[in-house]
NULO-829978 format. One record per residue: x, y, z of N, C-alpha, C in turn; residue in one letter. Coordinates in steps of 0.2 Angstrom, whole numbers, plus 5000, padded with zeros to 4 digits. Example, Ala and Ser with C-alpha at 12.3 -4.5 7.8 and 13.67 -1.06 7.14 Angstrom:
<atoms>
506649725039506249785039506649845039A;506449895035506849955036506450005039S;
</atoms>
This chain:
<atoms>
499748695205500348705200500048745195M;500348795192500148845187500548835181T;500448865176500648855169501348915168E;501548945172501948995172501649065172G;502049115170501749185171501649205164T;501049235162500949265156501049335157A;501449375153501549445152501149465147L;500649515148500149545143500349615142I;500749645138500949705137500549755133V;500149805135499649845132499049815133G;498749835139498049815142497549865142V;497049855138496449895139495849855140G;495249885140494649845141494449805136P;494849795130494549755124495049695124G;495449685119495849635118496349615123L;496649665126497149655132496849625138G;496249645140495949615146495649545144L;495449535138495249465135495849425135A;496449445134497049405133497149385141L;497149425144497249415152496849365155A;496249375153495749315156495849255153R;495949255146496049185143496649155146A;497249185147497849155150497749135157F;497349175160497249155168496849095168A;496349095164495849025164496348965162A;496848975158497348915156497748885162E;497748945168498048915174498748965174G;498849015171499349065172499349115177H;499849125180499849195183499949245178Q;499649315179499649365174499749425176V;500249455172500449525173500149565168A;499949625170499549665165500049735165L;500249755159500649815158500249865154F;500349925157500049985153500150055157G;499950105153500250175156499750205162R;499050185161498550215166498550165172D;498850175177498850125183498250115186I;497750175186497150165190496750115186E;496650135179496350095175496550015175R;497250005175497549945174497349905180L;497449935186497249915193496549885193T;496049925190495349905189495249855186A;495549845180495549785175495849725178L;496449735182496749675185496249635190S;495849675193495349645198494849605194A;494749615188494349575184494649505181E;495149495183495549435181495749385186V;495449325186495549285192496049235190T;496749235194497249195192497249135197T;497749085196497749025202497949055209P;498249105208498449135216498049205218D;497549215214497049275216496949315210G;497249365209497049415204497649425200T;497649465194498249485191498549545194A;499249545193499549615195499649665190R;499649725191499649775187500349815187A;500649825182501249855182501249915177Y;501349985180501250045176501950045172Q;501850055166502450065162502250105155V;502750145153502750175146503050135141D;502850085136503250055133503650095128V;503550145127504150185124504750205127A;504750195133505350195138505650125138D;506250105135506450055135506750025142A;507050075145507350055152506750035157D;506250075156505650065161505250005159A;505249985153504949925151505349865153L;505949865152506349805154506249805162Q;506249855166506249855173505549815175A;505049845172504349825173504249745172A;504549715166504549645165504949605169L;505549625171505949595176505649585183R;505349645185504949655191504349595191S;504049585186503449545186503649465186A;504249465183504549385183504749375189A;505049435193505249415200504749405205H;504149445204503549445208503149385207D;503049355201502549305199502849245197L;503449235196503749185194504049185186G;504449135183504749145177504149145171A;504149185167503549185161503649125157P;503049105155503049055149502749085143S;502449145144502049175138502149255139V;502349275132502349365132501849375127L;501449415127500949435122501149515122V;501349535116501449605115500849635111Y;500449675114499849695112499749775111N;500349815113500349885113500449915106A;500049955105500049995098499750065099A;500050115095499850185095499450195088Q;498850215089498450225083498350305082L;498650325077498650395075498450405068V;497950455067497750455059498350505057Q;498650475051499150525048499250485041D;499450535037499450525030500250515027T;500450495021501050485019501450555018P;501050605016501350675015501250715022T;500950695027500750735032501150715038G;501550655038501850615043502550645043L;502750675049503350705051503850655055D;504450675054504850625057504850615065A;504750675069504550655076504050615077E;503450625074502850595075502950515074Q;503350495068503450435066503850395072L;504450435075504850405079504450395086A;503950435088503450415093503150355092R;502750355087502350295085502750235085T;503350235081503750185080504050145087F;504150195091504350175098503850125101A;503250135101502750095104502550035099V;502450045093502250005088502749945087N;503449955087504049925085504449905091V;504849965092505349965097505249925104T;504649945106504449915113504349835112G;504149815106504049745105504849715105A;505249745102505949715102506249715109V;506149775112506349765120506149715124V;505449705123505049665127505349585125A;505349575119505649505117506349485120A;506849535118507449525121507549525129R;507049555132507049555139506849495142T;506249465139505949405141506349345139V;506649335134506949275131507349245137L;507849275139508249245145507849235151P;507249265152506849255158506349185157L;506349155151505749105151505949045155L;505349015158505448955162505748905158D;506348885161506648835158506848845151G;506848905148507148915141506648905137G;505948885139505448875135504848915135R;504448935130503948985130503749005124G;503249055124502949075118502949155118T;503149185112503149255112502649275106L;502149305108501549315103501549395103L;501349415097501349495095500649495091F;500349555093499749575090499849615083T;499749575077499749615071499149635069G;499149655062498549685059498649675051G;498049685048498049685041498449745037S;498449795042498949855039499649835037L;499849785040500549765038500649745031A;500049705028500049695021499549725017V;499149775019498749815016498749885019R;499249925018499349985021498750035020P;498550075025498050125024498450195024S;498250245018498550315019498350355024P;497750325027497450365033497850345040L;498250295040498550265046499250245044Y;499550295041500250285038500850255044T;500850285050501350255055501150195057S;500550185058500350125061500350065056L;500250085050500450045044501250015044S;501550065045502250055044502450015050L;502250025056502349995062502249915062G;501549905060501349835059501749805053K;501949835048502449795043503049785046A;503349825050504049815053503949765059A;503449765062503349715067503349645065L;502949645059502949575056503549545053R;503949595051504549575048505049545054A;504949585060505449575064505249505068Y;504649485069504349425072504649375067V;504549385061504649325055505549315056Q;505849365057506649365058506749325064A;506449345070506549315077506249235077L;505749225073505549155072506049105069H;506349135064506949105061507549085065E;507649145069508249145074508149085079E;507549085081507449035087507248965084Q;507348945078507248885076507748835079Q;507548785081507948735085507948745093G;507648805095507548815102506848785104S;506748805111506048785113505548845114E;505748895109505348955110504948965104V;504348975104503848985098503749055098Q;503849085092503749155090503249165085V;502749205086502149205082501849275082T;501749305076501249355076500549335074T;500049365077499349355076499149415072V;499049405065498849455060498149465060T;497749505063497049515064496849555058I;496449525055496149555048495449575050D;495349635053494749665054494649705061G;494149735062494049775069493849745074Q;494249735080494049695086493549725089I;493049695090492349715093491949765089G;491949755083491649785078490949765076G;490749715079490149685077490149605074G;490749595071490749525069491049475075D;490549425076490649385082491249345081P;491549345075492349305075492749365078R;492649425078493049465080492949495087L;492549465091492449475099493149475101A;493249515107493849505110494049435113P;493549415116493649345119493749295114E;493449295108493649245103494349255100V;494549315099495249325096495749315101V;495649315108496049305113496149225113A;495549185111495549115111496049095106G;496149125101496549115095497349115098A;497449175102498149175104498249115109F;497849095113497949035118498048975113V;497648965108497748905104498448905101D;498648955099499448965096499848945101V;499848965107500248945113500148875114H;499648835112499648775114499948715108R;500048755103500248715097500748675099R;500848605096501548565097502048595093P;502648575094503248615091503248595084R;502948545082502948535074502548575070G;502048615074501548665071501748735072E;502348745074502448815075502548855069W;502348915068502348955062502449035064E;502749065060502949135061502349185062A;501749155058501149205058500549165057E;500049185062499349165060498949215058L;498649205052498249255048497549235051R;497349295055496649275059496149335056Y;
</atoms>
């Protein structure tokens, strides 16, 4: 018996892989989503799930139709999801005066719109209408940087969206939380090692209903 399927959107060799491993260790089937299918397939082979290894799904999260289709395919292939982690982000160095509209639209599509599409797609797919939607936030949401303007705007908008979705889902069996990470993952601080941060996401998923909150400041 498994704990349902965990959908990890935005998987690389750092936090994304650690999240996949952490939820697999909890007994979940795991689906990994990303743009580079060769790298994604190699990473999926490093994740041991109850039924073997994780499944890789190639998708550009900025393409709403493709993202919806990939998430639905994973639910069909692996079973109804119980967890969604939206970990995708586009990191671009840009300044308030140097940021143009097209660039902002491109980054916003990954940093925010993809999260909205993922949440709306997964909510009706959740196993028995119960589950957890988790979003990787960052301190730029509350302390914006003039060197990473579009990411600061994206993380602030993502934080606002998750808080609104959390309120909307009050009374349901769906937990909605952003994990706001204050620091550089893998930057040398042992508290910010990818596997340690991934453990915090798992801990949120395990919370009893009375302890659900819109945000974990980590």
